[in-house]
C-alpha positions in Angstrom: 7.5 -55.2 -14.5 10.3 -57.5 -13.5 11.5 -55.0 -10.8 8.1 -55.0 -9.2 8.2 -58.8 -9.0 11.6 -58.8 -7.5 10.6 -56.2 -4.9 7.6 -58.3 -4.0 9.8 -61.4 -3.6 12.3 -59.4 -1.4 9.4 -58.2 0.8 8.1 -61.7 1.2 11.6 -62.9 2.2 12.0 -60.1 4.7 8.6 -61.0 6.2 9.5 -64.6 6.5 12.9 -63.8 8.1 11.2 -61.5 10.6 8.8 -64.3 11.5 11.7 -66.7 12.0 13.6 -64.1 14.1 10.5 -63.6 16.3 10.1 -67.4 16.8 13.8 -67.6 17.9 13.5 -64.6 20.2 10.3 -65.9 21.8 12.0 -69.3 22.5 15.0 -67.6 24.1 15.3 -67.5 28.0 17.2 -64.2 27.9 19.6 -65.3 30.6 22.3 -62.7 29.8 21.4 -59.1 29.0 23.3 -56.0 28.2 22.5 -52.3 27.5 22.7 -51.1 24.0 21.6 -47.9 22.3 18.8 -48.2 19.7 18.5 -46.3 16.4 17.3 -43.2 18.3 20.2 -43.4 20.8 17.9 -44.5 23.5 19.4 -47.0 26.0 17.7 -50.4 26.0 18.2 -53.7 27.8 18.9 -56.3 25.1 19.4 -60.1 25.2 23.0 -61.0 24.4 21.9 -64.2 22.7 19.0 -63.3 20.5 19.3 -59.5 20.5 15.7 -59.0 21.6 14.8 -55.6 22.9 13.5 -56.3 26.4 13.0 -53.1 28.3 14.3 -49.7 29.3 17.2 -50.0 31.9 16.6 -48.9 35.4 18.5 -45.9 36.8 20.8 -48.3 38.6 21.5 -50.4 35.5 22.1 -47.3 33.4 24.5 -45.9 36.1 26.5 -49.1 36.2 26.6 -49.2 32.4 27.7 -45.6 32.0 30.3 -45.6 34.7 31.6 -49.2 34.2 31.3 -50.0 37.9 
């Protein structure tokens, strides 16, 4: 029974931290971005400050990222 209570507590903490993360990301102006690959190896435009996933990169953005030019 104690394990179930601990799991519930951990899940509540995760939910609270996700809420805080969302608040921080929503308040960010996303002035500097970069391209990173997500968990499925899909390129995404991400904020450098808050790490929010913003969009898919355009062809031009992806070309610059991949060639380093």
